[in-house]
Each structure stands twice: as structure tokens, then as C-alpha cells.
PDBQT receptor file of N, H, CA, C and O in Angstrom, charges set to zero:
ATOM      1  N   MET A   1      94.855  86.483  84.135  1.00  0.00    +0.000 N 
ATOM      2  CA  MET A   1      94.900  87.596  85.071  1.00  0.00    +0.000 C 
ATOM      3  C   MET A   1      95.818  87.223  86.230  1.00  0.00    +0.000 C 
ATOM      4  O   MET A   1      95.686  86.144  86.809  1.00  0.00    +0.000 OA
ATOM      5  N   ARG A   2      96.752  88.117  86.569  1.00  0.00    +0.000 N 
ATOM      6  H   ARG A   2      96.859  88.993  86.098  1.00  0.00    +0.000 HD
ATOM      7  CA  ARG A   2      97.692  87.799  87.644  1.00  0.00    +0.000 C 
ATOM      8  C   ARG A   2      97.125  88.224  88.987  1.00  0.00    +0.000 C 
ATOM      9  O   ARG A   2      96.356  89.180  89.084  1.00  0.00    +0.000 OA
ATOM     10  N   ALA A   3      97.523  87.494  90.021  1.00  0.00    +0.000 N 
ATOM     11  H   ALA A   3      98.149  86.717  89.942  1.00  0.00    +0.000 HD
ATOM     12  CA  ALA A   3      97.123  87.858  91.376  1.00  0.00    +0.000 C 
ATOM     13  C   ALA A   3      97.933  89.071  91.813  1.00  0.00    +0.000 C 
ATOM     14  O   ALA A   3      99.080  89.241  91.398  1.00  0.00    +0.000 OA
ATOM     15  N   GLU A   4      97.341  89.909  92.648  1.00  0.00    +0.000 N 
ATOM     16  H   GLU A   4      96.409  89.772  92.985  1.00  0.00    +0.000 HD
ATOM     17  CA  GLU A   4      98.076  91.043  93.197  1.00  0.00    +0.000 C 
ATOM     18  C   GLU A   4      99.239  90.504  94.021  1.00  0.00    +0.000 C 
ATOM     19  O   GLU A   4      99.128  89.476  94.688  1.00  0.00    +0.000 OA
ATOM     20  N   THR A   5     100.356  91.222  93.959  1.00  0.00    +0.000 N 
ATOM     21  H   THR A   5     100.446  92.058  93.417  1.00  0.00    +0.000 HD
ATOM     22  CA  THR A   5     101.560  90.811  94.673  1.00  0.00    +0.000 C 
ATOM     23  C   THR A   5     101.769  91.718  95.869  1.00  0.00    +0.000 C 
ATOM     24  O   THR A   5     101.758  92.943  95.742  1.00  0.00    +0.000 OA
ATOM     25  N   ILE A   6     101.960  91.110  97.032  1.00  0.00    +0.000 N 
ATOM     26  H   ILE A   6     101.969  90.116  97.135  1.00  0.00    +0.000 HD
ATOM     27  CA  ILE A   6     102.177  91.834  98.279  1.00  0.00    +0.000 C 
ATOM     28  C   ILE A   6     103.552  91.457  98.819  1.00  0.00    +0.000 C 
ATOM     29  O   ILE A   6     103.899  90.279  98.892  1.00  0.00    +0.000 OA
ATOM     30  N   LEU A   7     104.318  92.453  99.191  1.00  0.00    +0.000 N 
ATOM     31  H   LEU A   7     104.036  93.411  99.132  1.00  0.00    +0.000 HD
ATOM     32  CA  LEU A   7     105.615  92.242  99.827  1.00  0.00    +0.000 C 
ATOM     33  C   LEU A   7     105.442  92.458 101.321  1.00  0.00    +0.000 C 
ATOM     34  O   LEU A   7     104.970  93.510 101.751  1.00  0.00    +0.000 OA
ATOM     35  N   VAL A   8     105.824  91.467 102.110  1.00  0.00    +0.000 N 
ATOM     36  H   VAL A   8     106.208  90.612 101.761  1.00  0.00    +0.000 HD
ATOM     37  CA  VAL A   8     105.767  91.561 103.572  1.00  0.00    +0.000 C 
ATOM     38  C   VAL A   8     107.206  91.658 104.082  1.00  0.00    +0.000 C 
ATOM     39  O   VAL A   8     108.018  90.761 103.855  1.00  0.00    +0.000 OA
ATOM     40  N   ILE A   9     107.506  92.755 104.771  1.00  0.00    +0.000 N 
ATOM     41  H   ILE A   9     106.846  93.484 104.955  1.00  0.00    +0.000 HD
ATOM     42  CA  ILE A   9     108.847  92.987 105.320  1.00  0.00    +0.000 C 
ATOM     43  C   ILE A   9     108.743  93.023 106.833  1.00  0.00    +0.000 C 
ATOM     44  O   ILE A   9     108.092  93.904 107.397  1.00  0.00    +0.000 OA
ATOM     45  N   ASP A  10     109.382  92.068 107.489  1.00  0.00    +0.000 N 
ATOM     46  H   ASP A  10     109.910  91.353 107.031  1.00  0.00    +0.000 HD
ATOM     47  CA  ASP A  10     109.349  92.012 108.953  1.00  0.00    +0.000 C 
ATOM     48  C   ASP A  10     110.524  91.172 109.428  1.00  0.00    +0.000 C 
ATOM     49  O   ASP A  10     110.778  90.090 108.899  1.00  0.00    +0.000 OA
ATOM     50  N   ASP A  11     111.237  91.672 110.424  1.00  0.00    +0.000 N 
ATOM     51  H   ASP A  11     111.031  92.551 110.853  1.00  0.00    +0.000 HD
ATOM     52  CA  ASP A  11     112.384  90.929 110.944  1.00  0.00    +0.000 C 
ATOM     53  C   ASP A  11     111.977  89.785 111.868  1.00  0.00    +0.000 C 
ATOM     54  O   ASP A  11     112.805  88.932 112.189  1.00  0.00    +0.000 OA
ATOM     55  N   GLU A  12     110.732  89.753 112.294  1.00  0.00    +0.000 N 
ATOM     56  H   GLU A  12     110.060  90.446 112.033  1.00  0.00    +0.000 HD
ATOM     57  CA  GLU A  12     110.249  88.666 113.146  1.00  0.00    +0.000 C 
ATOM     58  C   GLU A  12     109.610  87.604 112.244  1.00  0.00    +0.000 C 
ATOM     59  O   GLU A  12     108.503  87.786 111.737  1.00  0.00    +0.000 OA
ATOM     60  N   SER A  13     110.326  86.500 112.057  1.00  0.00    +0.000 N 
ATOM     61  H   SER A  13     111.225  86.352 112.468  1.00  0.00    +0.000 HD
ATOM     62  CA  SER A  13     109.923  85.497 111.071  1.00  0.00    +0.000 C 
ATOM     63  C   SER A  13     108.553  84.884 111.358  1.00  0.00    +0.000 C 
ATOM     64  O   SER A  13     107.803  84.599 110.424  1.00  0.00    +0.000 OA
ATOM     65  N   VAL A  14     108.216  84.678 112.618  1.00  0.00    +0.000 N 
ATOM     66  H   VAL A  14     108.825  84.910 113.376  1.00  0.00    +0.000 HD
ATOM     67  CA  VAL A  14     106.919  84.072 112.941  1.00  0.00    +0.000 C 
ATOM     68  C   VAL A  14     105.781  84.966 112.464  1.00  0.00    +0.000 C 
ATOM     69  O   VAL A  14     104.830  84.491 111.845  1.00  0.00    +0.000 OA
ATOM     70  N   GLN A  15     105.879  86.249 112.750  1.00  0.00    +0.000 N 
ATOM     71  H   GLN A  15     106.652  86.635 113.253  1.00  0.00    +0.000 HD
ATOM     72  CA  GLN A  15     104.828  87.182 112.334  1.00  0.00    +0.000 C 
ATOM     73  C   GLN A  15     104.791  87.325 110.819  1.00  0.00    +0.000 C 
ATOM     74  O   GLN A  15     103.717  87.330 110.217  1.00  0.00    +0.000 OA
ATOM     75  N   ARG A  16     105.975  87.442 110.199  1.00  0.00    +0.000 N 
ATOM     76  H   ARG A  16     106.848  87.438 110.689  1.00  0.00    +0.000 HD
ATOM     77  CA  ARG A  16     106.048  87.593 108.742  1.00  0.00    +0.000 C 
ATOM     78  C   ARG A  16     105.436  86.388 108.033  1.00  0.00    +0.000 C 
ATOM     79  O   ARG A  16     104.642  86.546 107.106  1.00  0.00    +0.000 OA
ATOM     80  N   GLU A  17     105.803  85.193 108.467  1.00  0.00    +0.000 N 
ATOM     81  H   GLU A  17     106.448  85.065 109.220  1.00  0.00    +0.000 HD
ATOM     82  CA  GLU A  17     105.309  83.974 107.829  1.00  0.00    +0.000 C 
ATOM     83  C   GLU A  17     103.821  83.760 108.081  1.00  0.00    +0.000 C 
ATOM     84  O   GLU A  17     103.115  83.261 107.204  1.00  0.00    +0.000 OA
ATOM     85  N   ALA A  18     103.334  84.129 109.263  1.00  0.00    +0.000 N 
ATOM     86  H   ALA A  18     103.908  84.535 109.975  1.00  0.00    +0.000 HD
ATOM     87  CA  ALA A  18     101.905  83.995 109.553  1.00  0.00    +0.000 C 
ATOM     88  C   ALA A  18     101.087  84.922 108.659  1.00  0.00    +0.000 C 
ATOM     89  O   ALA A  18     100.072  84.510 108.098  1.00  0.00    +0.000 OA
ATOM     90  N   LEU A  19     101.524  86.163 108.526  1.00  0.00    +0.000 N 
ATOM     91  H   LEU A  19     102.348  86.498 108.982  1.00  0.00    +0.000 HD
ATOM     92  CA  LEU A  19     100.821  87.120 107.672  1.00  0.00    +0.000 C 
ATOM     93  C   LEU A  19     100.879  86.670 106.213  1.00  0.00    +0.000 C 
ATOM     94  O   LEU A  19      99.876  86.708 105.502  1.00  0.00    +0.000 OA
ATOM     95  N   ALA A  20     102.054  86.247 105.781  1.00  0.00    +0.000 N 
ATOM     96  H   ALA A  20     102.869  86.216 106.359  1.00  0.00    +0.000 HD
ATOM     97  CA  ALA A  20     102.203  85.785 104.395  1.00  0.00    +0.000 C 
ATOM     98  C   ALA A  20     101.303  84.585 104.126  1.00  0.00    +0.000 C 
ATOM     99  O   ALA A  20     100.673  84.515 103.070  1.00  0.00    +0.000 OA
ATOM    100  N   GLY A  21     101.231  83.652 105.048  1.00  0.00    +0.000 N 
ATOM    101  H   GLY A  21     101.743  83.708 105.905  1.00  0.00    +0.000 HD
ATOM    102  CA  GLY A  21     100.372  82.481 104.877  1.00  0.00    +0.000 C 
ATOM    103  C   GLY A  21      98.909  82.858 104.765  1.00  0.00    +0.000 C 
ATOM    104  O   GLY A  21      98.180  82.317 103.934  1.00  0.00    +0.000 OA
ATOM    105  N   HIS A  22      98.486  83.781 105.597  1.00  0.00    +0.000 N 
ATOM    106  H   HIS A  22      99.078  84.221 106.272  1.00  0.00    +0.000 HD
ATOM    107  CA  HIS A  22      97.094  84.241 105.550  1.00  0.00    +0.000 C 
ATOM    108  C   HIS A  22      96.792  84.909 104.209  1.00  0.00    +0.000 C 
ATOM    109  O   HIS A  22      95.750  84.652 103.607  1.00  0.00    +0.000 OA
ATOM    110  N   LEU A  23      97.689  85.751 103.750  1.00  0.00    +0.000 N 
ATOM    111  H   LEU A  23      98.535  85.959 104.239  1.00  0.00    +0.000 HD
ATOM    112  CA  LEU A  23      97.482  86.450 102.483  1.00  0.00    +0.000 C 
ATOM    113  C   LEU A  23      97.475  85.478 101.301  1.00  0.00    +0.000 C 
ATOM    114  O   LEU A  23      96.689  85.637 100.368  1.00  0.00    +0.000 OA
ATOM    115  N   GLU A  24      98.346  84.479 101.345  1.00  0.00    +0.000 N 
ATOM    116  H   GLU A  24      98.985  84.350 102.104  1.00  0.00    +0.000 HD
ATOM    117  CA  GLU A  24      98.375  83.475 100.277  1.00  0.00    +0.000 C 
ATOM    118  C   GLU A  24      97.068  82.692 100.232  1.00  0.00    +0.000 C 
ATOM    119  O   GLU A  24      96.576  82.372  99.150  1.00  0.00    +0.000 OA
ATOM    120  N   LYS A  25      96.506  82.382 101.391  1.00  0.00    +0.000 N 
ATOM    121  H   LYS A  25      96.906  82.642 102.269  1.00  0.00    +0.000 HD
ATOM    122  CA  LYS A  25      95.217  81.683 101.428  1.00  0.00    +0.000 C 
ATOM    123  C   LYS A  25      94.103  82.528 100.824  1.00  0.00    +0.000 C 
ATOM    124  O   LYS A  25      93.104  81.991 100.345  1.00  0.00    +0.000 OA
ATOM    125  N   GLN A  26      94.270  83.847 100.846  1.00  0.00    +0.000 N 
ATOM    126  H   GLN A  26      95.081  84.284 101.236  1.00  0.00    +0.000 HD
ATOM    127  CA  GLN A  26      93.289  84.760 100.264  1.00  0.00    +0.000 C 
ATOM    128  C   GLN A  26      93.502  84.938  98.759  1.00  0.00    +0.000 C 
ATOM    129  O   GLN A  26      92.742  85.649  98.101  1.00  0.00    +0.000 OA
ATOM    130  N   GLY A  27      94.536  84.293  98.220  1.00  0.00    +0.000 N 
ATOM    131  H   GLY A  27      95.153  83.717  98.755  1.00  0.00    +0.000 HD
ATOM    132  CA  GLY A  27      94.769  84.321  96.779  1.00  0.00    +0.000 C 
ATOM    133  C   GLY A  27      95.826  85.291  96.288  1.00  0.00    +0.000 C 
ATOM    134  O   GLY A  27      96.014  85.441  95.080  1.00  0.00    +0.000 OA
ATOM    135  N   PHE A  28      96.519  85.952  97.202  1.00  0.00    +0.000 N 
ATOM    136  H   PHE A  28      96.366  85.830  98.183  1.00  0.00    +0.000 HD
ATOM    137  CA  PHE A  28      97.565  86.891  96.802  1.00  0.00    +0.000 C 
ATOM    138  C   PHE A  28      98.879  86.161  96.558  1.00  0.00    +0.000 C 
ATOM    139  O   PHE A  28      99.140  85.112  97.147  1.00  0.00    +0.000 OA
ATOM    140  N   THR A  29      99.696  86.726  95.686  1.00  0.00    +0.000 N 
ATOM    141  H   THR A  29      99.484  87.579  95.208  1.00  0.00    +0.000 HD
ATOM    142  CA  THR A  29     101.080  86.302  95.558  1.00  0.00    +0.000 C 
ATOM    143  C   THR A  29     101.851  87.085  96.610  1.00  0.00    +0.000 C 
ATOM    144  O   THR A  29     101.738  88.309  96.676  1.00  0.00    +0.000 OA
ATOM    145  N   VAL A  30     102.633  86.394  97.432  1.00  0.00    +0.000 N 
ATOM    146  H   VAL A  30     102.724  85.400  97.378  1.00  0.00    +0.000 HD
ATOM    147  CA  VAL A  30     103.320  87.056  98.546  1.00  0.00    +0.000 C 
ATOM    148  C   VAL A  30     104.824  86.851  98.439  1.00  0.00    +0.000 C 
ATOM    149  O   VAL A  30     105.304  85.730  98.272  1.00  0.00    +0.000 OA
ATOM    150  N   LEU A  31     105.552  87.949  98.536  1.00  0.00    +0.000 N 
ATOM    151  H   LEU A  31     105.162  88.859  98.671  1.00  0.00    +0.000 HD
ATOM    152  CA  LEU A  31     107.003  87.920  98.640  1.00  0.00    +0.000 C 
ATOM    153  C   LEU A  31     107.351  88.316 100.063  1.00  0.00    +0.000 C 
ATOM    154  O   LEU A  31     106.633  89.096 100.688  1.00  0.00    +0.000 OA
ATOM    155  N   GLN A  32     108.461  87.775 100.582  1.00  0.00    +0.000 N 
ATOM    156  H   GLN A  32     109.044  87.140 100.075  1.00  0.00    +0.000 HD
ATOM    157  CA  GLN A  32     108.850  88.068 101.954  1.00  0.00    +0.000 C 
ATOM    158  C   GLN A  32     110.287  88.572 102.022  1.00  0.00    +0.000 C 
ATOM    159  O   GLN A  32     111.153  88.148 101.257  1.00  0.00    +0.000 OA
ATOM    160  N   ALA A  33     110.515  89.487 102.959  1.00  0.00    +0.000 N 
ATOM    161  H   ALA A  33     109.812  89.831 103.580  1.00  0.00    +0.000 HD
ATOM    162  CA  ALA A  33     111.861  89.977 103.231  1.00  0.00    +0.000 C 
ATOM    163  C   ALA A  33     112.042  90.048 104.742  1.00  0.00    +0.000 C 
ATOM    164  O   ALA A  33     111.144  90.478 105.467  1.00  0.00    +0.000 OA
ATOM    165  N   ALA A  34     113.212  89.623 105.209  1.00  0.00    +0.000 N 
ATOM    166  H   ALA A  34     113.941  89.273 104.621  1.00  0.00    +0.000 HD
ATOM    167  CA  ALA A  34     113.496  89.563 106.641  1.00  0.00    +0.000 C 
ATOM    168  C   ALA A  34     114.050  90.862 107.202  1.00  0.00    +0.000 C 
ATOM    169  O   ALA A  34     114.222  90.983 108.415  1.00  0.00    +0.000 OA
ATOM    170  N   ASP A  35     114.334  91.845 106.336  1.00  0.00    +0.000 N 
ATOM    171  H   ASP A  35     114.194  91.747 105.351  1.00  0.00    +0.000 HD
ATOM    172  CA  ASP A  35     114.802  93.147 106.819  1.00  0.00    +0.000 C 
ATOM    173  C   ASP A  35     114.571  94.197 105.737  1.00  0.00    +0.000 C 
ATOM    174  O   ASP A  35     114.204  93.878 104.606  1.00  0.00    +0.000 OA
ATOM    175  N   GLY A  36     114.793  95.442 106.106  1.00  0.00    +0.000 N 
ATOM    176  H   GLY A  36     115.092  95.701 107.025  1.00  0.00    +0.000 HD
ATOM    177  CA  GLY A  36     114.535  96.531 105.180  1.00  0.00    +0.000 C 
ATOM    178  C   GLY A  36     115.389  96.500 103.935  1.00  0.00    +0.000 C 
ATOM    179  O   GLY A  36     114.903  96.784 102.840  1.00  0.00    +0.000 OA
ATOM    180  N   GLU A  37     116.660  96.158 104.086  1.00  0.00    +0.000 N 
ATOM    181  H   GLU A  37     117.055  95.927 104.975  1.00  0.00    +0.000 HD
ATOM    182  CA  GLU A  37     117.554  96.107 102.935  1.00  0.00    +0.000 C 
ATOM    183  C   GLU A  37     117.082  95.071 101.922  1.00  0.00    +0.000 C 
ATOM    184  O   GLU A  37     117.074  95.336 100.720  1.00  0.00    +0.000 OA
ATOM    185  N   ALA A  38     116.690  93.899 102.398  1.00  0.00    +0.000 N 
ATOM    186  H   ALA A  38     116.696  93.684 103.375  1.00  0.00    +0.000 HD
ATOM    187  CA  ALA A  38     116.187  92.852 101.508  1.00  0.00    +0.000 C 
ATOM    188  C   ALA A  38     114.874  93.283 100.853  1.00  0.00    +0.000 C 
ATOM    189  O   ALA A  38     114.621  92.972  99.689  1.00  0.00    +0.000 OA
ATOM    190  N   GLY A  39     114.048  93.997 101.606  1.00  0.00    +0.000 N 
ATOM    191  H   GLY A  39     114.254  94.250 102.552  1.00  0.00    +0.000 HD
ATOM    192  CA  GLY A  39     112.791  94.497 101.053  1.00  0.00    +0.000 C 
ATOM    193  C   GLY A  39     113.016  95.479  99.918  1.00  0.00    +0.000 C 
ATOM    194  O   GLY A  39     112.342  95.405  98.890  1.00  0.00    +0.000 OA
ATOM    195  N   VAL A  40     113.948  96.391 100.091  1.00  0.00    +0.000 N 
ATOM    196  H   VAL A  40     114.496  96.451 100.926  1.00  0.00    +0.000 HD
ATOM    197  CA  VAL A  40     114.258  97.363  99.049  1.00  0.00    +0.000 C 
ATOM    198  C   VAL A  40     114.807  96.644  97.809  1.00  0.00    +0.000 C 
ATOM    199  O   VAL A  40     114.467  97.002  96.682  1.00  0.00    +0.000 OA
ATOM    200  N   ALA A  41     115.647  95.643  98.018  1.00  0.00    +0.000 N 
ATOM    201  H   ALA A  41     115.924  95.352  98.934  1.00  0.00    +0.000 HD
ATOM    202  CA  ALA A  41     116.188  94.876  96.888  1.00  0.00    +0.000 C 
ATOM    203  C   ALA A  41     115.062  94.207  96.101  1.00  0.00    +0.000 C 
ATOM    204  O   ALA A  41     115.084  94.203  94.870  1.00  0.00    +0.000 OA
ATOM    205  N   ILE A  42     114.088  93.647  96.797  1.00  0.00    +0.000 N 
ATOM    206  H   ILE A  42     114.070  93.650  97.797  1.00  0.00    +0.000 HD
ATOM    207  CA  ILE A  42     112.949  93.024  96.111  1.00  0.00    +0.000 C 
ATOM    208  C   ILE A  42     112.157  94.074  95.354  1.00  0.00    +0.000 C 
ATOM    209  O   ILE A  42     111.759  93.840  94.212  1.00  0.00    +0.000 OA
ATOM    210  N   LEU A  43     111.921  95.229  95.969  1.00  0.00    +0.000 N 
ATOM    211  H   LEU A  43     112.244  95.419  96.896  1.00  0.00    +0.000 HD
ATOM    212  CA  LEU A  43     111.165  96.298  95.311  1.00  0.00    +0.000 C 
ATOM    213  C   LEU A  43     111.853  96.777  94.030  1.00  0.00    +0.000 C 
ATOM    214  O   LEU A  43     111.181  97.195  93.087  1.00  0.00    +0.000 OA
ATOM    215  N   GLN A  44     113.180  96.718  93.991  1.00  0.00    +0.000 N 
ATOM    216  H   GLN A  44     113.725  96.379  94.757  1.00  0.00    +0.000 HD
ATOM    217  CA  GLN A  44     113.916  97.151  92.808  1.00  0.00    +0.000 C 
ATOM    218  C   GLN A  44     113.859  96.123  91.685  1.00  0.00    +0.000 C 
ATOM    219  O   GLN A  44     114.062  96.466  90.520  1.00  0.00    +0.000 OA
ATOM    220  N   MET A  45     113.580  94.852  92.029  1.00  0.00    +0.000 N 
ATOM    221  H   MET A  45     113.415  94.573  92.975  1.00  0.00    +0.000 HD
ATOM    222  CA  MET A  45     113.610  93.782  91.027  1.00  0.00    +0.000 C 
ATOM    223  C   MET A  45     112.236  93.252  90.641  1.00  0.00    +0.000 C 
ATOM    224  O   MET A  45     112.083  92.686  89.559  1.00  0.00    +0.000 OA
ATOM    225  N   GLU A  46     111.247  93.419  91.487  1.00  0.00    +0.000 N 
ATOM    226  H   GLU A  46     111.371  93.879  92.366  1.00  0.00    +0.000 HD
ATOM    227  CA  GLU A  46     109.934  92.815  91.275  1.00  0.00    +0.000 C 
ATOM    228  C   GLU A  46     108.845  93.872  91.177  1.00  0.00    +0.000 C 
ATOM    229  O   GLU A  46     108.967  94.960  91.740  1.00  0.00    +0.000 OA
ATOM    230  N   GLN A  47     107.787  93.543  90.461  1.00  0.00    +0.000 N 
ATOM    231  H   GLN A  47     107.687  92.659  90.004  1.00  0.00    +0.000 HD
ATOM    232  CA  GLN A  47     106.606  94.410  90.430  1.00  0.00    +0.000 C 
ATOM    233  C   GLN A  47     105.735  94.036  91.620  1.00  0.00    +0.000 C 
ATOM    234  O   GLN A  47     105.235  92.914  91.705  1.00  0.00    +0.000 OA
ATOM    235  N   VAL A  48     105.559  94.969  92.528  1.00  0.00    +0.000 N 
ATOM    236  H   VAL A  48     105.965  95.881  92.459  1.00  0.00    +0.000 HD
ATOM    237  CA  VAL A  48     104.805  94.743  93.763  1.00  0.00    +0.000 C 
ATOM    238  C   VAL A  48     103.652  95.727  93.808  1.00  0.00    +0.000 C 
ATOM    239  O   VAL A  48     103.829  96.916  93.541  1.00  0.00    +0.000 OA
ATOM    240  N   ASP A  49     102.467  95.229  94.146  1.00  0.00    +0.000 N 
ATOM    241  H   ASP A  49     102.323  94.263  94.363  1.00  0.00    +0.000 HD
ATOM    242  CA  ASP A  49     101.297  96.104  94.231  1.00  0.00    +0.000 C 
ATOM    243  C   ASP A  49     101.200  96.803  95.581  1.00  0.00    +0.000 C 
ATOM    244  O   ASP A  49     100.799  97.964  95.659  1.00  0.00    +0.000 OA
ATOM    245  N   VAL A  50     101.570  96.089  96.648  1.00  0.00    +0.000 N 
ATOM    246  H   VAL A  50     101.896  95.145  96.585  1.00  0.00    +0.000 HD
ATOM    247  CA  VAL A  50     101.487  96.630  98.009  1.00  0.00    +0.000 C 
ATOM    248  C   VAL A  50     102.671  96.106  98.809  1.00  0.00    +0.000 C 
ATOM    249  O   VAL A  50     103.061  94.946  98.672  1.00  0.00    +0.000 OA
ATOM    250  N   ALA A  51     103.238  96.967  99.643  1.00  0.00    +0.000 N 
ATOM    251  H   ALA A  51     102.922  97.909  99.755  1.00  0.00    +0.000 HD
ATOM    252  CA  ALA A  51     104.287  96.546 100.573  1.00  0.00    +0.000 C 
ATOM    253  C   ALA A  51     103.794  96.799 101.993  1.00  0.00    +0.000 C 
ATOM    254  O   ALA A  51     103.360  97.902 102.326  1.00  0.00    +0.000 OA
ATOM    255  N   LEU A  52     103.865  95.774 102.813  1.00  0.00    +0.000 N 
ATOM    256  H   LEU A  52     104.218  94.878 102.542  1.00  0.00    +0.000 HD
ATOM    257  CA  LEU A  52     103.536  95.879 104.237  1.00  0.00    +0.000 C 
ATOM    258  C   LEU A  52     104.843  95.737 105.002  1.00  0.00    +0.000 C 
ATOM    259  O   LEU A  52     105.528  94.722 104.882  1.00  0.00    +0.000 OA
ATOM    260  N   THR A  53     105.188  96.745 105.780  1.00  0.00    +0.000 N 
ATOM    261  H   THR A  53     104.631  97.570 105.877  1.00  0.00    +0.000 HD
ATOM    262  CA  THR A  53     106.481  96.698 106.457  1.00  0.00    +0.000 C 
ATOM    263  C   THR A  53     106.347  97.008 107.943  1.00  0.00    +0.000 C 
ATOM    264  O   THR A  53     105.557  97.854 108.363  1.00  0.00    +0.000 OA
ATOM    265  N   ASP A  54     107.144  96.294 108.712  1.00  0.00    +0.000 N 
ATOM    266  H   ASP A  54     107.786  95.607 108.371  1.00  0.00    +0.000 HD
ATOM    267  CA  ASP A  54     107.289  96.582 110.131  1.00  0.00    +0.000 C 
ATOM    268  C   ASP A  54     108.017  97.926 110.233  1.00  0.00    +0.000 C 
ATOM    269  O   ASP A  54     108.942  98.181 109.462  1.00  0.00    +0.000 OA
ATOM    270  N   LEU A  55     107.621  98.774 111.155  1.00  0.00    +0.000 N 
ATOM    271  H   LEU A  55     106.869  98.567 111.782  1.00  0.00    +0.000 HD
ATOM    272  CA  LEU A  55     108.299 100.059 111.304  1.00  0.00    +0.000 C 
ATOM    273  C   LEU A  55     109.593  99.932 112.091  1.00  0.00    +0.000 C 
ATOM    274  O   LEU A  55     110.562 100.636 111.806  1.00  0.00    +0.000 OA
ATOM    275  N   ARG A  56     109.620  99.047 113.073  1.00  0.00    +0.000 N 
ATOM    276  H   ARG A  56     108.833  98.475 113.304  1.00  0.00    +0.000 HD
ATOM    277  CA  ARG A  56     110.796  98.902 113.939  1.00  0.00    +0.000 C 
ATOM    278  C   ARG A  56     111.567  97.647 113.562  1.00  0.00    +0.000 C 
ATOM    279  O   ARG A  56     111.167  96.527 113.878  1.00  0.00    +0.000 OA
ATOM    280  N   MET A  57     112.684  97.866 112.876  1.00  0.00    +0.000 N 
ATOM    281  H   MET A  57     113.009  98.776 112.619  1.00  0.00    +0.000 HD
ATOM    282  CA  MET A  57     113.580  96.774 112.499  1.00  0.00    +0.000 C 
ATOM    283  C   MET A  57     115.003  97.279 112.648  1.00  0.00    +0.000 C 
ATOM    284  O   MET A  57     115.262  98.471 112.477  1.00  0.00    +0.000 OA
ATOM    285  N   PRO A  58     115.929  96.379 112.965  1.00  0.00    +0.000 N 
ATOM    286  CA  PRO A  58     117.329  96.801 113.009  1.00  0.00    +0.000 C 
ATOM    287  C   PRO A  58     117.806  97.166 111.601  1.00  0.00    +0.000 C 
ATOM    288  O   PRO A  58     117.289  96.648 110.611  1.00  0.00    +0.000 OA
ATOM    289  N   GLY A  59     118.778  98.047 111.519  1.00  0.00    +0.000 N 
ATOM    290  H   GLY A  59     119.198  98.468 112.323  1.00  0.00    +0.000 HD
ATOM    291  CA  GLY A  59     119.265  98.466 110.206  1.00  0.00    +0.000 C 
ATOM    292  C   GLY A  59     118.270  99.418 109.575  1.00  0.00    +0.000 C 
ATOM    293  O   GLY A  59     117.855 100.396 110.197  1.00  0.00    +0.000 OA
ATOM    294  N   LEU A  60     117.891  99.136 108.349  1.00  0.00    +0.000 N 
ATOM    295  H   LEU A  60     118.228  98.342 107.843  1.00  0.00    +0.000 HD
ATOM    296  CA  LEU A  60     116.928  99.974 107.637  1.00  0.00    +0.000 C 
ATOM    297  C   LEU A  60     115.530  99.671 108.158  1.00  0.00    +0.000 C 
ATOM    298  O   LEU A  60     115.018  98.569 107.957  1.00  0.00    +0.000 OA
ATOM    299  N   ASP A  61     114.905 100.646 108.830  1.00  0.00    +0.000 N 
ATOM    300  H   ASP A  61     115.321 101.541 108.994  1.00  0.00    +0.000 HD
ATOM    301  CA  ASP A  61     113.579 100.425 109.398  1.00  0.00    +0.000 C 
ATOM    302  C   ASP A  61     112.488 100.676 108.358  1.00  0.00    +0.000 C 
ATOM    303  O   ASP A  61     112.782 101.014 107.212  1.00  0.00    +0.000 OA
ATOM    304  N   GLY A  62     111.247 100.510 108.758  1.00  0.00    +0.000 N 
ATOM    305  H   GLY A  62     111.008 100.235 109.689  1.00  0.00    +0.000 HD
ATOM    306  CA  GLY A  62     110.127 100.644 107.828  1.00  0.00    +0.000 C 
ATOM    307  C   GLY A  62     110.030 102.022 107.179  1.00  0.00    +0.000 C 
ATOM    308  O   GLY A  62     109.710 102.119 105.995  1.00  0.00    +0.000 OA
ATOM    309  N   MET A  63     110.300 103.087 107.930  1.00  0.00    +0.000 N 
ATOM    310  H   MET A  63     110.560 103.008 108.893  1.00  0.00    +0.000 HD
ATOM    311  CA  MET A  63     110.252 104.423 107.355  1.00  0.00    +0.000 C 
ATOM    312  C   MET A  63     111.359 104.592 106.317  1.00  0.00    +0.000 C 
ATOM    313  O   MET A  63     111.167 105.267 105.306  1.00  0.00    +0.000 OA
ATOM    314  N   GLY A  64     112.499 103.988 106.563  1.00  0.00    +0.000 N 
ATOM    315  H   GLY A  64     112.655 103.439 107.384  1.00  0.00    +0.000 HD
ATOM    316  CA  GLY A  64     113.595 104.028 105.588  1.00  0.00    +0.000 C 
ATOM    317  C   GLY A  64     113.218 103.296 104.305  1.00  0.00    +0.000 C 
ATOM    318  O   GLY A  64     113.577 103.733 103.212  1.00  0.00    +0.000 OA
ATOM    319  N   VAL A  65     112.507 102.202 104.434  1.00  0.00    +0.000 N 
ATOM    320  H   VAL A  65     112.215 101.847 105.323  1.00  0.00    +0.000 HD
ATOM    321  CA  VAL A  65     112.038 101.470 103.258  1.00  0.00    +0.000 C 
ATOM    322  C   VAL A  65     111.120 102.361 102.445  1.00  0.00    +0.000 C 
ATOM    323  O   VAL A  65     111.240 102.421 101.221  1.00  0.00    +0.000 OA
ATOM    324  N   LEU A  66     110.196 103.058 103.110  1.00  0.00    +0.000 N 
ATOM    325  H   LEU A  66     110.098 103.009 104.104  1.00  0.00    +0.000 HD
ATOM    326  CA  LEU A  66     109.246 103.910 102.400  1.00  0.00    +0.000 C 
ATOM    327  C   LEU A  66     109.925 105.066 101.681  1.00  0.00    +0.000 C 
ATOM    328  O   LEU A  66     109.476 105.501 100.621  1.00  0.00    +0.000 OA
ATOM    329  N   ARG A  67     111.006 105.557 102.267  1.00  0.00    +0.000 N 
ATOM    330  H   ARG A  67     111.371 105.204 103.128  1.00  0.00    +0.000 HD
ATOM    331  CA  ARG A  67     111.730 106.664 101.612  1.00  0.00    +0.000 C 
ATOM    332  C   ARG A  67     112.331 106.172 100.322  1.00  0.00    +0.000 C 
ATOM    333  O   ARG A  67     112.981 106.938  99.612  1.00  0.00    +0.000 OA
TER     334      ARG A  67
């Protein structure tokens, strides 16, 4: 049985890595992206169960990722 995969998208590395670390300790597989464009690229290549995204990011923001 595979662990659920969560994608964390946040341009602030400290917050992104802290959240990812917490989720990994809970048993999730976690992918990380430092901006919206990278997050969309991961979503196109990987099977992700949940995406958590910062709404305010330079370039493609969180709402753009959701679109």
C-alpha cells in the first residue's frame, strides 16, 4: 500500500521545509516546489493526492496553480 502523496508549494523555503518535514513524520510522501511553475510541472508528471499551496507567490500564485 502506498502512502498518500502531498505536494507542498511555497516560495518561502523555511515554511515549506518545516511543513514537509512534519508531514513526512506523519507518514506521507511529500514533494516540494519553490514556486507555482515548478508545482504545476510536478502535478503534470506525478500522481499527487493533495496539493497545499501558498496563495501569495511571485510569478504564478496559488490561485493560478489551482486553475
